[in-house]
N, CA, C and O atoms as a printed pandas DataFrame, in Angstrom:
     atom_number atom_name residue_name chain_id  residue_number  x_coord  y_coord  z_coord
0              1         N          MET        A               1  -20.541  -10.558    0.109
1              2        CA          MET        A               1  -19.985   -9.223    0.228
2              3         C          MET        A               1  -18.769   -9.267    1.144
3              4         O          MET        A               1  -18.799   -9.905    2.196
4              5         N          GLU        A               2  -17.715   -8.594    0.744
5              6        CA          GLU        A               2  -16.486   -8.596    1.517
6              7         C          GLU        A               2  -16.604   -7.658    2.707
7              8         O          GLU        A               2  -17.116   -6.544    2.598
8              9         N          SER        A               3  -16.123   -8.129    3.830
9             10        CA          SER        A               3  -16.138   -7.317    5.044
10            11         C          SER        A               3  -14.879   -6.466    5.120
11            12         O          SER        A               3  -13.810   -6.907    4.699
12            13         N          PRO        A               4  -14.990   -5.255    5.649
13            14        CA          PRO        A               4  -13.786   -4.436    5.831
14            15         C          PRO        A               4  -12.942   -4.918    7.006
15            16         O          PRO        A               4  -11.844   -4.404    7.223
16            17         N          PHE        A               5  -13.435   -5.901    7.773
17            18        CA          PHE        A               5  -12.759   -6.318    8.995
18            19         C          PHE        A               5  -12.091   -7.687    8.915
19            20         O          PHE        A               5  -11.265   -8.007    9.769
20            21         N          TYR        A               6  -12.420   -8.497    7.925
21            22        CA          TYR        A               6  -11.819   -9.811    7.789
22            23         C          TYR        A               6  -11.840  -10.234    6.334
23            24         O          TYR        A               6  -12.553   -9.657    5.513
24            25         N          TYR        A               7  -11.050  -11.245    6.028
25            26        CA          TYR        A               7  -11.083  -11.816    4.695
26            27         C          TYR        A               7  -11.018  -13.324    4.820
27            28         O          TYR        A               7  -10.628  -13.848    5.863
28            29         N          VAL        A               8  -11.394  -14.021    3.769
29            30        CA          VAL        A               8  -11.379  -15.473    3.757
30            31         C          VAL        A               8  -10.160  -15.905    2.950
31            32         O          VAL        A               8  -10.017  -15.548    1.781
32            33         N          SER        A               9   -9.291  -16.670    3.584
33            34        CA          SER        A               9   -8.064  -17.101    2.929
34            35         C          SER        A               9   -8.360  -18.187    1.902
35            36         O          SER        A               9   -9.498  -18.638    1.771
36            37         N          GLU        A              10   -7.325  -18.602    1.177
37            38        CA          GLU        A              10   -7.481  -19.650    0.166
38            39         C          GLU        A              10   -7.937  -20.958    0.792
39            40         O          GLU        A              10   -8.554  -21.784    0.120
40            41         N          THR        A              11   -7.643  -21.154    2.066
41            42        CA          THR        A              11   -8.057  -22.377    2.756
42            43         C          THR        A              11   -9.424  -22.216    3.428
43            44         O          THR        A              11   -9.828  -23.036    4.252
44            45         N          GLU        A              12  -10.128  -21.132    3.053
45            46        CA          GLU        A              12  -11.469  -20.839    3.579
46            47         C          GLU        A              12  -11.454  -20.458    5.059
47            48         O          GLU        A              12  -12.494  -20.495    5.716
48            49         N          GLU        A              13  -10.302  -20.097    5.581
49            50        CA          GLU        A              13  -10.185  -19.663    6.963
50            51         C          GLU        A              13  -10.493  -18.171    7.048
51            52         O          GLU        A              13   -9.996  -17.385    6.242
52            53         N          VAL        A              14  -11.305  -17.784    8.014
53            54        CA          VAL        A              14  -11.642  -16.374    8.201
54            55         C          VAL        A              14  -10.540  -15.734    9.040
55            56         O          VAL        A              14  -10.280  -16.149   10.169
56            57         N          ILE        A              15   -9.895  -14.709    8.465
57            58        CA          ILE        A              15   -8.752  -14.058    9.104
58            59         C          ILE        A              15   -9.042  -12.568    9.226
59            60         O          ILE        A              15   -9.476  -11.943    8.258
60            61         N          PRO        A              16   -8.808  -11.987   10.409
61            62        CA          PRO        A              16   -9.038  -10.539   10.533
62            63         C          PRO        A              16   -8.040   -9.761    9.672
63            64         O          PRO        A              16   -6.866  -10.121    9.583
64            65         N          LYS        A              17   -8.522   -8.695    9.047
65            66        CA          LYS        A              17   -7.640   -7.837    8.253
66            67         C          LYS        A              17   -6.785   -7.006    9.190
67            68         O          LYS        A              17   -7.182   -6.686   10.310
68            69         N          LYS        A              18   -5.597   -6.664    8.700
69            70        CA          LYS        A              18   -4.683   -5.831    9.475
70            71         C          LYS        A              18   -4.821   -4.397    8.978
71            72         O          LYS        A              18   -4.571   -4.113    7.807
72            73         N          GLU        A              19   -5.219   -3.497    9.872
73            74        CA          GLU        A              19   -5.348   -2.092    9.494
74            75         C          GLU        A              19   -3.960   -1.486    9.327
75            76         O          GLU        A              19   -3.133   -1.550   10.237
76            77         N          CYS        A              20   -3.714   -0.904    8.175
77            78        CA          CYS        A              20   -2.385   -0.354    7.907
78            79         C          CYS        A              20   -2.446    1.155    7.726
79            80         O          CYS        A              20   -3.477    1.732    7.380
80            81         N          TRP        A              21   -1.278    1.773    7.979
81            82        CA          TRP        A              21   -1.071    3.203    7.743
82            83         C          TRP        A              21   -2.091    4.058    8.490
83            84         O          TRP        A              21   -2.632    5.015    7.938
84            85         N          ASN        A              22   -2.350    3.700    9.761
85            86        CA          ASN        A              22   -3.350    4.424   10.544
86            87         C          ASN        A              22   -2.739    5.480   11.456
87            88         O          ASN        A              22   -3.460    6.137   12.206
88            89         N          GLY        A              23   -1.424    5.650   11.403
89            90        CA          GLY        A              23   -0.772    6.686   12.193
90            91         C          GLY        A              23   -0.350    6.265   13.583
91            92         O          GLY        A              23    0.332    7.021   14.274
92            93         N          LYS        A              24   -0.741    5.074   14.010
93            94        CA          LYS        A              24   -0.336    4.601   15.341
94            95         C          LYS        A              24    1.119    4.151   15.274
95            96         O          LYS        A              24    1.591    3.702   14.230
96            97         N          LYS        A              25    1.824    4.274   16.396
97            98        CA          LYS        A              25    3.251    3.974   16.429
98            99         C          LYS        A              25    3.610    2.849   17.398
99           100         O          LYS        A              25    4.739    2.802   17.887
100          101         N          THR        A              26    2.681    1.950   17.684
101          102        CA          THR        A              26    3.011    0.809   18.536
102          103         C          THR        A              26    3.919   -0.135   17.758
103          104         O          THR        A              26    3.964   -0.082   16.529
104          105         N          ALA        A              27    4.631   -0.985   18.458
105          106        CA          ALA        A              27    5.543   -1.931   17.801
106          107         C          ALA        A              27    4.776   -2.840   16.840
107          108         O          ALA        A              27    5.245   -3.120   15.737
108          109         N          THR        A              28    3.609   -3.294   17.257
109          110        CA          THR        A              28    2.793   -4.150   16.400
110          111         C          THR        A              28    2.347   -3.408   15.156
111          112         O          THR        A              28    2.397   -3.953   14.053
112          113         N          GLN        A              29    1.908   -2.163   15.324
113          114        CA          GLN        A              29    1.425   -1.385   14.187
114          115         C          GLN        A              29    2.549   -1.046   13.217
115          116         O          GLN        A              29    2.347   -1.055   12.003
116          117         N          VAL        A              30    3.724   -0.751   13.744
117          118        CA          VAL        A              30    4.873   -0.458   12.884
118          119         C          VAL        A              30    5.195   -1.686   12.035
119          120         O          VAL        A              30    5.511   -1.556   10.852
120          121         N          ALA        A              31    5.116   -2.870   12.628
121          122        CA          ALA        A              31    5.371   -4.106   11.883
122          123         C          ALA        A              31    4.316   -4.327   10.803
123          124         O          ALA        A              31    4.641   -4.737    9.688
124          125         N          ILE        A              32    3.053   -4.056   11.130
125          126        CA          ILE        A              32    1.969   -4.195   10.145
126          127         C          ILE        A              32    2.173   -3.198    9.011
127          128         O          ILE        A              32    2.019   -3.548    7.841
128          129         N          ASP        A              33    2.518   -1.965    9.349
129          130        CA          ASP        A              33    2.755   -0.939    8.320
130          131         C          ASP        A              33    3.911   -1.324    7.411
131          132         O          ASP        A              33    3.842   -1.129    6.197
132          133         N          ALA        A              34    4.979   -1.874    7.995
133          134        CA          ALA        A              34    6.132   -2.301    7.189
134          135         C          ALA        A              34    5.743   -3.435    6.251
135          136         O          ALA        A              34    6.153   -3.455    5.091
136          137         N          GLU        A              35    4.954   -4.377    6.753
137          138        CA          GLU        A              35    4.492   -5.498    5.932
138          139         C          GLU        A              35    3.587   -4.998    4.800
139          140         O          GLU        A              35    3.702   -5.451    3.661
140          141         N          ALA        A              36    2.697   -4.071    5.118
141          142        CA          ALA        A              36    1.799   -3.513    4.097
142          143         C          ALA        A              36    2.588   -2.728    3.055
143          144         O          ALA        A              36    2.284   -2.798    1.864
144          145         N          THR        A              37    3.597   -1.984    3.493
145          146        CA          THR        A              37    4.417   -1.208    2.558
146          147         C          THR        A              37    5.207   -2.135    1.647
147          148         O          THR        A              37    5.349   -1.861    0.455
148          149         N          GLU        A              38    5.718   -3.218    2.190
149          150        CA          GLU        A              38    6.439   -4.192    1.372
150          151         C          GLU        A              38    5.508   -4.805    0.318
151          152         O          GLU        A              38    5.894   -4.966   -0.840
152          153         N          CYS        A              39    4.304   -5.137    0.721
153          154        CA          CYS        A              39    3.307   -5.664   -0.217
154          155         C          CYS        A              39    2.970   -4.605   -1.273
155          156         O          CYS        A              39    2.889   -4.909   -2.463
156          157         N          PHE        A              40    2.776   -3.374   -0.829
157          158        CA          PHE        A              40    2.474   -2.245   -1.714
158          159         C          PHE        A              40    3.562   -2.082   -2.768
159          160         O          PHE        A              40    3.262   -1.923   -3.952
160          161         N          LEU        A              41    4.826   -2.120   -2.345
161          162        CA          LEU        A              41    5.933   -1.971   -3.282
162          163         C          LEU        A              41    6.010   -3.145   -4.253
163          164         O          LEU        A              41    6.365   -2.966   -5.418
164          165         N          GLY        A              42    5.680   -4.335   -3.783
165          166        CA          GLY        A              42    5.636   -5.501   -4.667
166          167         C          GLY        A              42    4.566   -5.343   -5.740
167          168         O          GLY        A              42    4.786   -5.680   -6.904
168          169         N          LEU        A              43    3.413   -4.830   -5.342
169          170        CA          LEU        A              43    2.334   -4.595   -6.309
170          171         C          LEU        A              43    2.739   -3.522   -7.310
171          172         O          LEU        A              43    2.447   -3.634   -8.500
172          173         N          LEU        A              44    3.415   -2.479   -6.825
173          174        CA          LEU        A              44    3.897   -1.427   -7.727
174          175         C          LEU        A              44    4.912   -1.983   -8.725
175          176         O          LEU        A              44    4.899   -1.621   -9.902
176          177         N          LYS        A              45    5.780   -2.852   -8.252
177          178        CA          LYS        A              45    6.774   -3.458   -9.138
178          179         C          LYS        A              45    6.080   -4.232  -10.255
179          180         O          LYS        A              45    6.485   -4.159  -11.415
180          181         N          ASP        A              46    5.035   -4.971   -9.897
181          182        CA          ASP        A              46    4.281   -5.744  -10.894
182          183         C          ASP        A              46    3.576   -4.842  -11.905
183          184         O          ASP        A              46    3.345   -5.244  -13.045
184          185         N          LYS        A              47    3.239   -3.638  -11.490
185          186        CA          LYS        A              47    2.480   -2.715  -12.343
186          187         C          LYS        A              47    3.322   -1.518  -12.781
187          188         O          LYS        A              47    2.782   -0.472  -13.139
188          189         N          TRP        A              48    4.634   -1.673  -12.751
189          190        CA          TRP        A              48    5.533   -0.563  -13.052
190          191         C          TRP        A              48    5.284    0.036  -14.430
191          192         O          TRP        A              48    5.358    1.254  -14.596
192          193         N          ALA        A              49    4.989   -0.802  -15.419
193          194        CA          ALA        A              49    4.748   -0.296  -16.776
194          195         C          ALA        A              49    3.564    0.673  -16.780
195          196         O          ALA        A              49    3.609    1.709  -17.443
196          197         N          MET        A              50    2.519    0.338  -16.049
197          198        CA          MET        A              50    1.351    1.226  -15.964
198          199         C          MET        A              50    1.706    2.521  -15.235
199          200         O          MET        A              50    1.263    3.601  -15.626
200          201         N          LEU        A              51    2.504    2.405  -14.177
201          202        CA          LEU        A              51    2.858    3.577  -13.378
202          203         C          LEU        A              51    3.726    4.552  -14.173
203          204         O          LEU        A              51    3.562    5.768  -14.065
204          205         N          SER        A              52    4.637    4.020  -14.961
205          206        CA          SER        A              52    5.539    4.898  -15.699
206          207         C          SER        A              52    5.005    5.328  -17.065
207          208         O          SER        A              52    5.635    6.140  -17.743
208          209         N          ASP        A              53    3.858    4.796  -17.475
209          210        CA          ASP        A              53    3.248    5.191  -18.746
210          211         C          ASP        A              53    2.438    6.472  -18.538
211          212         O          ASP        A              53    1.482    6.491  -17.763
212          213         N          SER        A              54    2.820    7.524  -19.226
213          214        CA          SER        A              54    2.147    8.812  -19.044
214          215         C          SER        A              54    0.723    8.819  -19.607
215          216         O          SER        A              54   -0.060    9.713  -19.285
216          217         N          LYS        A              55    0.385    7.853  -20.428
217          218        CA          LYS        A              55   -0.951    7.807  -21.027
218          219         C          LYS        A              55   -1.959    7.014  -20.184
219          220         O          LYS        A              55   -3.164    7.078  -20.427
220          221         N          THR        A              56   -1.468    6.286  -19.215
221          222        CA          THR        A              56   -2.342    5.480  -18.367
222          223         C          THR        A              56   -2.904    6.330  -17.240
223          224         O          THR        A              56   -2.165    7.058  -16.578
224          225         N          GLY        A              57   -4.217    6.239  -17.020
225          226        CA          GLY        A              57   -4.846    6.938  -15.902
226          227         C          GLY        A              57   -4.425    6.306  -14.591
227          228         O          GLY        A              57   -4.587    5.101  -14.399
228          229         N          LYS        A              58   -3.901    7.087  -13.713
229          230        CA          LYS        A              58   -3.356    6.563  -12.457
230          231         C          LYS        A              58   -4.434    6.204  -11.447
231          232         O          LYS        A              58   -4.214    5.350  -10.589
232          233         N          ARG        A              59   -5.587    6.837  -11.535
233          234        CA          ARG        A              59   -6.660    6.527  -10.591
234          235         C          ARG        A              59   -7.028    5.049  -10.664
235          236         O          ARG        A              59   -7.249    4.407   -9.637
236          237         N          GLN        A              60   -7.092    4.521  -11.859
237          238        CA          GLN        A              60   -7.406    3.103  -12.050
238          239         C          GLN        A              60   -6.298    2.230  -11.437
239          240         O          GLN        A              60   -6.579    1.202  -10.819
240          241         N          LEU        A              61   -5.048    2.649  -11.614
241          242        CA          LEU        A              61   -3.918    1.915  -11.043
242          243         C          LEU        A              61   -4.003    1.884   -9.526
243          244         O          LEU        A              61   -3.854    0.824   -8.917
244          245         N          TRP        A              62   -4.245    3.053   -8.904
245          246        CA          TRP        A              62   -4.328    3.104   -7.443
246          247         C          TRP        A              62   -5.513    2.295   -6.930
247          248         O          TRP        A              62   -5.423    1.673   -5.872
248          249         N          HIS        A              63   -6.605    2.295   -7.655
249          250        CA          HIS        A              63   -7.779    1.489   -7.264
250          251         C          HIS        A              63   -7.414    0.005   -7.287
251          252         O          HIS        A              63   -7.751   -0.739   -6.365
252          253         N          CYS        A              64   -6.730   -0.415   -8.337
253          254        CA          CYS        A              64   -6.319   -1.806   -8.476
254          255         C          CYS        A              64   -5.386   -2.207   -7.331
255          256         O          CYS        A              64   -5.541   -3.281   -6.751
256          257         N          ILE        A              65   -4.433   -1.358   -7.009
257          258        CA          ILE        A              65   -3.481   -1.651   -5.936
258          259         C          ILE        A              65   -4.193   -1.692   -4.577
259          260         O          ILE        A              65   -3.911   -2.566   -3.758
260          261         N          ALA        A              66   -5.109   -0.756   -4.338
261          262        CA          ALA        A              66   -5.861   -0.752   -3.076
262          263         C          ALA        A              66   -6.671   -2.041   -2.933
263          264         O          ALA        A              66   -6.730   -2.630   -1.854
264          265         N          THR        A              67   -7.286   -2.465   -4.020
265          266        CA          THR        A              67   -8.075   -3.696   -3.999
266          267         C          THR        A              67   -7.188   -4.901   -3.710
267          268         O          THR        A              67   -7.548   -5.764   -2.909
268          269         N          GLU        A              68   -6.037   -4.961   -4.357
269          270        CA          GLU        A              68   -5.130   -6.087   -4.148
270          271         C          GLU        A              68   -4.546   -6.092   -2.736
271          272         O          GLU        A              68   -4.315   -7.161   -2.172
272          273         N          LEU        A              69   -4.307   -4.926   -2.163
273          274        CA          LEU        A              69   -3.849   -4.863   -0.774
274          275         C          LEU        A              69   -4.916   -5.419    0.162
275          276         O          LEU        A              69   -4.610   -6.154    1.101
276          277         N          GLU        A              70   -6.155   -5.067   -0.101
277          278        CA          GLU        A              70   -7.246   -5.574    0.732
278          279         C          GLU        A              70   -7.385   -7.084    0.568
279          280         O          GLU        A              70   -7.660   -7.793    1.536
280          281         N          GLU        A              71   -7.196   -7.579   -0.661
281          282        CA          GLU        A              71   -7.244   -9.026   -0.894
282          283         C          GLU        A              71   -6.096   -9.741   -0.185
283          284         O          GLU        A              71   -6.211  -10.913    0.176
284          285         N          ALA        A              72   -4.985   -9.023    0.010
285          286        CA          ALA        A              72   -3.832   -9.592    0.711
286          287         C          ALA        A              72   -4.010   -9.560    2.232
287          288         O          ALA        A              72   -3.161  -10.067    2.965
288          289         N          GLY        A              73   -5.102   -8.969    2.704
289          290        CA          GLY        A              73   -5.399   -8.985    4.138
290          291         C          GLY        A              73   -5.153   -7.689    4.871
291          292         O          GLY        A              73   -5.117   -7.675    6.101
292          293         N          PHE        A              74   -4.981   -6.596    4.142
293          294        CA          PHE        A              74   -4.765   -5.299    4.777
294          295         C          PHE        A              74   -5.998   -4.431    4.609
295          296         O          PHE        A              74   -6.620   -4.409    3.547
296          297         N          SER        A              75   -6.340   -3.724    5.658
297          298        CA          SER        A              75   -7.442   -2.775    5.629
298          299         C          SER        A              75   -6.835   -1.377    5.605
299          300         O          SER        A              75   -6.163   -0.962    6.549
300          301         N          ILE        A              76   -7.081   -0.660    4.514
301          302        CA          ILE        A              76   -6.531    0.681    4.369
302          303         C          ILE        A              76   -7.473    1.651    5.058
303          304         O          ILE        A              76   -8.677    1.651    4.804
304          305         N          ARG        A              77   -6.915    2.477    5.928
305          306        CA          ARG        A              77   -7.758    3.395    6.701
306          307         C          ARG        A              77   -8.310    4.490    5.800
307          308         O          ARG        A              77   -7.756    4.776    4.739
308          309         N          GLY        A              78   -9.388    5.087    6.228
309          310        CA          GLY        A              78   -9.959    6.215    5.497
310          311         C          GLY        A              78  -10.982    5.780    4.459
311          312         O          GLY        A              78  -11.068    4.610    4.088
312          313         N          SER        A              79  -11.747    6.749    4.009
313          314        CA          SER        A              79  -12.795    6.442    3.036
314          315         C          SER        A              79  -12.270    6.444    1.608
315          316         O          SER        A              79  -12.835    5.772    0.745
316          317         N          ASP        A              80  -11.201    7.187    1.344
317          318        CA          ASP        A              80  -10.660    7.253   -0.011
318          319         C          ASP        A              80   -9.373    6.438   -0.092
319          320         O          ASP        A              80   -8.273    6.971    0.051
320          321         N          LYS        A              81   -9.532    5.141   -0.321
321          322        CA          LYS        A              81   -8.400    4.231   -0.363
322          323         C          LYS        A              81   -7.487    4.516   -1.548
323          324         O          LYS        A              81   -6.280    4.283   -1.479
324          325         N          ILE        A              82   -8.059    5.015   -2.623
325          326        CA          ILE        A              82   -7.281    5.376   -3.809
326          327         C          ILE        A              82   -6.321    6.509   -3.467
327          328         O          ILE        A              82   -5.138    6.448   -3.802
328          329         N          GLN        A              83   -6.821    7.527   -2.809
329          330        CA          GLN        A              83   -5.978    8.662   -2.423
330          331         C          GLN        A              83   -4.916    8.237   -1.418
331          332         O          GLN        A              83   -3.793    8.738   -1.459
332          333         N          MET        A              84   -5.252    7.329   -0.526
333          334        CA          MET        A              84   -4.291    6.848    0.468
334          335         C          MET        A              84   -3.117    6.151   -0.225
335          336         O          MET        A              84   -1.967    6.360    0.160
336          337         N          CYS        A              85   -3.388    5.331   -1.235
337          338        CA          CYS        A              85   -2.316    4.654   -1.973
338          339         C          CYS        A              85   -1.468    5.661   -2.742
339          340         O          CYS        A              85   -0.242    5.556   -2.765
340          341         N          LYS        A              86   -2.110    6.620   -3.360
341          342        CA          LYS        A              86   -1.371    7.652   -4.103
342          343         C          LYS        A              86   -0.475    8.446   -3.152
343          344         O          LYS        A              86    0.689    8.701   -3.462
344          345         N          THR        A              87   -1.004    8.830   -2.015
345          346        CA          THR        A              87   -0.241    9.592   -1.025
346          347         C          THR        A              87    0.919    8.760   -0.489
347          348         O          THR        A              87    2.017    9.281   -0.293
348          349         N          LYS        A              88    0.685    7.474   -0.251
349          350        CA          LYS        A              88    1.754    6.595    0.232
350          351         C          LYS        A              88    2.894    6.575   -0.781
351          352         O          LYS        A              88    4.059    6.680   -0.399
352          353         N          TRP        A              89    2.572    6.441   -2.068
353          354        CA          TRP        A              89    3.586    6.426   -3.112
354          355         C          TRP        A              89    4.343    7.755   -3.159
355          356         O          TRP        A              89    5.570    7.763   -3.257
356          357         N          GLU        A              90    3.626    8.869   -3.091
357          358        CA          GLU        A              90    4.272   10.185   -3.132
358          359         C          GLU        A              90    5.214   10.367   -1.941
359          360         O          GLU        A              90    6.308   10.909   -2.096
360          361         N          ASN        A              91    4.798    9.918   -0.756
361          362        CA          ASN        A              91    5.637   10.044    0.434
362          363         C          ASN        A              91    6.878    9.158    0.347
363          364         O          ASN        A              91    7.969    9.576    0.735
364          365         N          LEU        A              92    6.714    7.940   -0.159
365          366        CA          LEU        A              92    7.865    7.054   -0.324
366          367         C          LEU        A              92    8.876    7.653   -1.310
367          368         O          LEU        A              92   10.082    7.610   -1.067
368          369         N          ARG        A              93    8.388    8.204   -2.404
369          370        CA          ARG        A              93    9.273    8.839   -3.389
370          371         C          ARG        A              93   10.010   10.031   -2.781
371          372         O          ARG        A              93   11.205   10.219   -3.008
372          373         N          LYS        A              94    9.280   10.830   -2.009
373          374        CA          LYS        A              94    9.875   12.022   -1.390
374          375         C          LYS        A              94   10.987   11.631   -0.413
375          376         O          LYS        A              94   12.061   12.234   -0.423
376          377         N          VAL        A              95   10.737   10.637    0.419
377          378        CA          VAL        A              95   11.744   10.183    1.384
378          379         C          VAL        A              95   12.945    9.595    0.639
379          380         O          VAL        A              95   14.088    9.859    1.010
380          381         N          TYR        A              96   12.700    8.813   -0.393
381          382        CA          TYR        A              96   13.789    8.212   -1.163
382          383         C          TYR        A              96   14.647    9.285   -1.836
383          384         O          TYR        A              96   15.876    9.223   -1.792
384          385         N          ARG        A              97   14.004   10.248   -2.447
385          386        CA          ARG        A              97   14.749   11.325   -3.108
386          387         C          ARG        A              97   15.570   12.131   -2.100
387          388         O          ARG        A              97   16.693   12.536   -2.399
388          389         N          GLY        A              98   15.022   12.362   -0.927
389          390        CA          GLY        A              98   15.759   13.057    0.123
390          391         C          GLY        A              98   16.963   12.252    0.577
391          392         O          GLY        A              98   18.041   12.804    0.799
392          393         N          TYR        A              99   16.780   10.956    0.715
393          394        CA          TYR        A              99   17.878   10.072    1.115
394          395         C          TYR        A              99   18.984   10.094    0.069
395          396         O          TYR        A              99   20.163   10.216    0.400
396          397         N          ILE        A             100   18.598    9.977   -1.184
397          398        CA          ILE        A             100   19.581    9.968   -2.279
398          399         C          ILE        A             100   20.334   11.307   -2.343
399          400         O          ILE        A             100   21.555   11.321   -2.504
400          401         N          SER        A             101   19.624   12.409   -2.221
401          402        CA          SER        A             101   20.283   13.721   -2.326
402          403         C          SER        A             101   21.261   13.962   -1.159
403          404         O          SER        A             101   22.265   14.651   -1.342
404          405         N          LYS        A             102   20.992   13.419    0.013
405          406        CA          LYS        A             102   21.883   13.579    1.163
406          407         C          LYS        A             102   23.102   12.683    1.057
407          408         O          LYS        A             102   24.173   13.022    1.562
408          409         N          ASN        A             103   22.946   11.543    0.405
409          410        CA          ASN        A             103   24.021   10.552    0.362
410          411         C          ASN        A             103   24.751   10.505   -0.976
411          412         O          ASN        A             103   25.640    9.672   -1.153
412          413         N          ILE        A             104   24.413   11.350   -1.893
413          414        CA          ILE        A             104   25.039   11.323   -3.217
414          415         C          ILE        A             104   26.495   11.744   -3.171
415          416         O          ILE        A             104   27.287   11.300   -4.003
416          417         N          ASP        A             105   26.866   12.586   -2.225
417          418        CA          ASP        A             105   28.224   13.111   -2.143
418          419         C          ASP        A             105   29.171   12.205   -1.360
419          420         O          ASP        A             105   30.368   12.479   -1.278
420          421         N          LEU        A             106   28.644   11.137   -0.792
421          422        CA          LEU        A             106   29.492   10.264    0.046
422          423         C          LEU        A             106   30.469    9.469   -0.758
423          424         O          LEU        A             106   31.245    8.695   -0.198
């Protein structure tokens, strides 16, 4: 059974999971959040066809991404990891759209 606190690497080394997106603003936590977000975006890129397909159920996609993030060594805070991934995506889109709308006239 997989622990929420550590994972076993490919070399069978036990490594503590990094808790991401927990709202803390320490320098270490900001770095962990940035690393987790980069991994998250990479997973989204790999699954872009599923994300942009209107016929695909997104809950399954978010579950898959949450699982892969945990396999990559990140512990997603909260009990609903699927909702956390969906919310992260919505927030990233909102910030990006705001950035684009402010800088479009430059």
